[in-house]
C-alpha positions as CSV (number, residue, x, y, z in Angstrom):
1,M,-22.7,120.8,-102.0
2,A,-20.5,117.7,-102.0
3,P,-18.8,116.7,-105.2
4,G,-20.9,114.3,-107.4
5,M,-18.6,111.4,-106.8
6,D,-19.0,111.7,-103.0
7,I,-22.7,111.6,-103.4
8,V,-22.4,108.5,-105.6
9,A,-20.2,106.8,-103.0
10,G,-22.7,107.6,-100.3
11,C,-25.4,105.6,-102.2
12,A,-23.5,102.3,-101.6
13,G,-25.8,99.8,-100.1
14,L,-29.0,101.8,-101.0
15,S,-31.6,100.8,-103.5
16,E,-33.7,103.1,-105.7
17,D,-36.6,102.7,-103.3
18,D,-34.4,103.8,-100.4
19,L,-33.3,106.9,-102.3
20,R,-36.9,107.8,-103.2
21,A,-37.9,107.2,-99.5
22,H,-35.2,109.8,-98.6
23,G,-36.9,112.3,-100.9
24,A,-35.0,111.9,-104.2
25,P,-37.1,112.3,-107.3
26,E,-37.7,109.1,-109.4
27,H,-35.4,110.2,-112.2
28,T,-32.6,111.3,-109.9
29,A,-32.9,108.1,-107.9
30,R,-32.5,106.0,-111.1
31,E,-29.5,108.0,-112.2
32,L,-27.8,107.6,-108.8
33,I,-28.3,103.9,-108.9
34,L,-26.8,103.6,-112.4
35,L,-23.8,105.7,-111.2
36,K,-23.5,103.6,-108.0
37,E,-23.5,100.3,-110.0
38,A,-20.7,101.7,-112.3
39,Y,-18.4,103.2,-109.6
40,C,-19.2,101.0,-106.6
41,G,-20.0,97.7,-108.2
42,N,-17.8,94.8,-109.2
43,T,-15.4,95.3,-112.1
44,K,-12.0,94.0,-113.2
45,F,-11.0,97.5,-114.3
46,T,-10.2,98.6,-110.7
47,G,-7.3,100.8,-111.7
48,R,-9.3,102.8,-114.3
49,R,-12.2,103.1,-111.8
50,R,-9.9,104.5,-109.1
51,R,-8.3,107.0,-111.4
52,A,-11.8,108.0,-112.7
53,M,-13.2,108.6,-109.2
54,D,-10.1,110.5,-108.1
55,G,-10.3,112.7,-111.2
56,A,-14.0,113.4,-110.7
57,R,-13.4,114.5,-107.1
58,R,-10.4,116.6,-108.1
59,N,-12.3,118.3,-110.9
60,G,-15.4,118.7,-108.8
61,H,-17.7,117.0,-111.4
62,S,-21.3,117.3,-110.4
63,I,-24.0,114.5,-110.6
64,V,-25.1,116.1,-113.9
65,A,-21.6,115.8,-115.3
66,L,-21.2,112.2,-114.1
67,S,-24.6,111.3,-115.6
68,I,-23.5,112.7,-119.0
69,I,-20.3,110.7,-118.8
70,E,-22.2,107.5,-117.9
71,K,-24.7,108.1,-120.7
72,Y,-21.9,107.9,-123.3
73,A,-19.9,105.2,-121.5
74,R,-22.8,102.9,-121.9
75,K,-22.8,103.4,-125.6
76,M,-19.2,102.1,-126.0
77,P,-18.9,98.7,-127.7
78,T,-16.9,97.0,-124.8
79,L,-16.4,97.3,-121.1
80,F,-12.8,98.2,-121.7
81,D,-13.8,101.1,-124.0
82,A,-16.4,102.2,-121.4
83,W,-13.9,102.4,-118.6
84,L,-11.4,104.1,-120.9
85,L,-14.0,106.8,-121.6
86,R,-15.0,107.2,-118.0
87,E,-11.4,107.7,-116.9
88,Q,-10.7,110.1,-119.7
89,L,-13.7,112.3,-119.1
90,C,-13.6,112.2,-115.3
91,T,-10.0,113.3,-115.3
92,T,-10.8,116.2,-117.7
93,N,-11.3,119.6,-116.1
94,A,-14.2,120.9,-118.2
95,G,-17.8,122.0,-117.9
96,T,-20.7,119.7,-118.7
97,A,-21.2,121.1,-122.3
98,D,-17.5,120.5,-123.1
99,L,-17.5,117.1,-121.5
100,E,-20.5,116.0,-123.6
101,K,-18.9,117.4,-126.8
102,L,-15.7,115.4,-126.0
103,A,-17.8,112.3,-125.2
104,K,-19.6,112.5,-128.5
105,S,-16.3,112.7,-130.4
106,K,-15.1,109.4,-128.8
107,L,-18.1,107.3,-129.9
108,P,-17.4,104.8,-132.6
109,A,-18.9,105.7,-136.0
110,K,-22.1,103.9,-136.7
111,K,-22.2,101.6,-139.7
112,K,-25.1,102.7,-141.8
113,K,-27.3,99.8,-142.8
114,V,-28.3,100.1,-146.4
115,K,-32.0,99.3,-147.0
116,P,-32.7,97.7,-150.3
117,G,-34.7,100.0,-152.6
118,V,-34.5,102.8,-155.1
119,R,-33.6,106.4,-154.0
120,I,-33.6,109.6,-155.9
121,I,-31.2,112.5,-155.0
122,R,-32.4,115.9,-156.2
123,R,-29.9,118.7,-156.6
124,K,-30.7,122.3,-157.4
125,N,-29.2,123.4,-160.7
126,A,-27.3,120.2,-161.1
127,S,-27.8,116.6,-162.3
128,W,-30.0,114.2,-160.2
129,T,-29.1,110.7,-159.1
130,L,-31.2,107.6,-159.2
131,A,-29.6,105.0,-156.8
132,I,-30.5,101.3,-156.5
133,D,-29.6,99.3,-153.5
134,A,-30.1,95.6,-153.9
135,R,-28.3,92.2,-153.8
136,S,-25.1,92.1,-155.7
137,T,-26.3,89.7,-158.3
138,L,-29.2,91.9,-159.4
139,I,-26.9,95.0,-159.6
140,A,-24.3,93.1,-161.6
141,D,-27.0,91.8,-164.0
142,L,-28.4,95.3,-164.5
143,H,-24.9,96.8,-165.1
144,A,-24.0,94.0,-167.5
145,A,-27.3,94.5,-169.5
146,L,-26.4,98.2,-170.0
147,K,-22.8,97.3,-171.0
148,E,-24.2,94.9,-173.6
149,S,-25.9,97.8,-175.3
150,S,-24.2,99.6,-178.2
151,K,-25.3,102.9,-176.8
152,E,-23.6,105.0,-174.1
153,P,-24.6,103.8,-170.6
154,L,-26.9,106.7,-169.8
155,E,-28.5,106.5,-173.3
156,A,-29.0,102.8,-172.8
157,V,-30.8,103.4,-169.5
158,E,-33.1,105.8,-171.2
159,Q,-33.8,103.4,-174.0
160,T,-34.5,100.6,-171.6
161,F,-37.0,102.6,-169.6
162,F,-38.8,104.6,-172.3
163,G,-37.8,103.1,-175.7
164,G,-39.9,100.0,-175.7
165,G,-37.0,97.8,-174.8
166,S,-36.8,95.5,-171.8
167,A,-33.8,94.9,-169.7
168,V,-32.6,91.3,-169.6
169,K,-30.2,89.6,-167.3
170,T,-26.7,89.4,-168.6
171,T,-25.6,86.9,-171.2
172,V,-21.9,87.8,-170.7
173,M,-19.8,84.8,-170.1
174,T,-19.3,85.3,-166.4
175,N,-17.7,82.5,-164.4
176,V,-19.2,81.1,-161.2
177,L,-16.5,79.7,-159.0
178,V,-17.2,76.4,-157.2
179,S,-14.8,74.4,-155.2
180,L,-15.1,70.6,-155.4
181,D,-16.1,70.4,-151.7
182,D,-18.8,73.1,-152.1
183,Y,-20.1,71.4,-155.3
184,V,-20.7,68.2,-153.4
185,R,-22.5,70.0,-150.6
186,I,-24.6,72.0,-153.1
187,I,-25.8,68.9,-155.0
188,N,-26.6,67.2,-151.7
189,G,-29.0,70.1,-150.8
190,D,-26.7,72.1,-148.5
191,G,-26.3,75.1,-150.8
192,E,-28.1,77.9,-148.9
193,E,-25.2,78.7,-146.6
194,I,-22.5,78.5,-149.3
195,Q,-21.4,81.8,-150.8
196,L,-20.0,81.6,-154.3
197,Q,-17.9,84.3,-156.1
198,M,-18.7,85.4,-159.6
199,T,-16.0,87.0,-161.8
200,N,-18.2,90.1,-162.3
201,G,-17.7,90.9,-158.6
202,A,-21.1,89.6,-157.4
203,T,-21.8,86.7,-155.0
204,L,-24.6,84.2,-154.8
205,T,-25.6,81.3,-152.7
206,G,-25.3,77.7,-153.7
207,T,-29.1,77.5,-154.0
208,E,-29.2,80.6,-156.3
209,Y,-26.5,79.0,-158.4
210,L,-28.6,75.9,-158.9
211,E,-31.7,78.0,-159.8
212,R,-29.9,80.0,-162.5
213,A,-29.9,78.7,-166.1
214,L,-26.1,78.5,-166.2
215,K,-25.9,76.7,-169.5
216,D,-27.6,79.8,-171.1
217,R,-25.9,82.4,-169.0
218,G,-22.4,81.6,-168.1
219,L,-19.7,79.1,-167.1
220,I,-18.9,77.0,-164.1
221,T,-15.3,76.4,-163.1
222,L,-14.4,73.8,-160.6
223,I,-11.3,74.7,-158.6
224,S,-9.2,72.1,-156.8
225,P,-8.1,73.3,-153.3
226,Y,-4.8,71.5,-153.8
227,E,-3.8,72.2,-157.4
228,G,-5.3,75.5,-158.3
229,A,-6.7,76.2,-161.7
230,V,-6.1,73.7,-164.5
231,N,-3.4,74.7,-167.1
232,L,-4.7,75.4,-170.6
233,Y,-1.6,75.0,-172.8
234,R,1.0,77.4,-173.9
235,T,0.0,80.1,-176.5
236,E,1.4,83.3,-177.8
237,R,1.9,86.5,-175.8
238,F,-1.8,87.3,-175.4
239,A,-3.9,84.9,-173.4
240,N,-6.7,83.1,-175.3
241,A,-10.3,83.2,-174.3
242,K,-10.1,79.9,-172.3
243,Q,-7.0,81.1,-170.4
244,R,-8.8,84.4,-169.5
245,L,-11.7,82.5,-168.1
246,M,-9.4,80.3,-166.0
247,A,-7.4,83.3,-164.7
248,A,-10.6,85.0,-163.8
249,A,-11.8,81.8,-162.0
250,E,-8.6,81.6,-160.0
251,N,-8.6,85.4,-159.1
252,P,-12.2,86.7,-159.3
253,I,-10.9,90.2,-158.2
254,C,-7.6,92.0,-158.7
255,P,-5.1,90.4,-156.3
256,W,-3.5,93.6,-155.2
257,P,-4.4,94.6,-151.5
258,R,-7.6,96.5,-151.0
259,C,-8.5,96.4,-154.8
260,N,-12.0,95.1,-155.5
261,K,-12.0,95.5,-159.3
262,P,-13.9,92.3,-160.6
263,A,-12.0,90.0,-163.0
264,D,-14.5,90.7,-165.8
265,E,-13.1,94.3,-165.8
266,C,-9.5,93.3,-165.4
267,Q,-6.6,92.7,-167.7
268,I,-4.5,89.5,-167.9
269,H,-1.1,90.0,-166.3
270,H,2.1,87.9,-166.8
271,L,3.7,87.1,-163.4
272,E,7.0,86.6,-165.1
273,P,7.0,89.4,-167.8
274,W,6.7,88.3,-171.4
275,L,9.7,90.5,-172.3
276,H,11.8,88.7,-169.8
277,G,11.0,85.2,-171.0
278,G,7.6,84.6,-169.2
279,L,5.2,82.1,-170.8
280,T,1.6,82.7,-171.6
281,N,0.7,79.8,-169.4
282,I,-2.1,79.7,-166.9
283,G,0.5,79.2,-164.1
284,N,2.1,82.5,-165.1
285,L,-1.1,84.4,-165.6
286,S,-3.2,86.4,-163.2
287,T,-6.0,89.0,-163.4
288,A,-5.0,92.5,-162.5
289,C,-6.9,95.8,-162.9
290,A,-5.5,98.2,-165.5
291,Y,-4.0,100.5,-162.9
292,H,-2.2,97.8,-160.9
293,N,-1.1,96.0,-164.1
294,G,0.5,99.2,-165.1
295,V,2.3,100.0,-161.8
296,N,3.4,96.4,-161.2
297,D,7.3,96.2,-160.9
298,D,7.9,94.1,-164.1
299,D,11.6,94.8,-164.6
300,P,13.6,92.7,-162.1
301,N,16.7,94.9,-162.8
302,A,15.0,98.2,-162.0
303,P,14.7,99.6,-158.4
304,P,11.5,98.2,-156.8
305,L,8.8,100.9,-156.4
306,R,5.4,99.5,-155.9
307,G,5.9,95.7,-155.5
308,H,4.7,93.0,-157.8
309,L,2.4,89.9,-158.1
310,V,3.9,86.5,-157.5
311,R,2.6,82.9,-157.2
312,R,3.5,81.3,-153.9
313,H,2.2,77.9,-152.9
314,G,-0.3,78.0,-155.8
315,T,-1.8,81.3,-154.7
316,I,-1.3,84.8,-156.3
317,R,0.0,87.2,-153.8
318,W,1.3,90.8,-153.8
319,D,5.0,91.0,-152.9
320,P,5.8,94.5,-151.4
321,P,9.0,96.3,-152.5
322,D,12.0,95.8,-150.3
């Protein structure tokens, strides 16, 4: 029997009906047309196609093998990726089972879409898990309500569910950050598409922001895109409550790369260390999680190890070690 690629090339100019008229089963005819369109149709990846066809002939890949290759090539996210996979598999000397195993390993990992709801994970002879998947504002409110309790978190959950208490939305003084431009759009009725950051790590739309009873629940900080947060006077070494709020408004999460610790759970960091003359001034303050506040290179005379936070052009940035 001729190699699979020669059979595919022989289908040039034929339709599925033509192949069926020549005795090919319906499924086989459909597979041959798909292969013909891939290897004999128009493409800008002519070099990869040529190498793939030469490799398939050299390795004697059958129609079954080529169909497996095409099955996975069509699952690739781009045409470039599809031709890269075709070339790699066609030039691989392996049986159909090994080719399929290799093809599966090349597929991009699927992003699992989390469906809102409540899940329970049961483990034999171990603790169970109750998981809640919901919008960030709801989860943040639930978590804050538990933190407000004087009990341990697990005990607070049990008390809320079975002790006659009722969970209430957080009354923690969490900042909602609104730029002046966004504020104008929100009050003009264009709030649905605007995403606002809260200092507890959650986000909400401009419309949700208007619907919340902010005067009873939290604070609003207006941020100028040109000047940054407004300065709140010089104090002692430790930032006062107002300065903490303003620092959290400017940096609602820890500014270190890839750190998502919300400002409500962060410490206040002096950009120029207090021990080296730094002021407790909003321009010299930033939020930082406990870990990154601890590893920040504070001593300018010590060898740099982890880098440090700096303010450049009004924005807090991480400056890597030299």
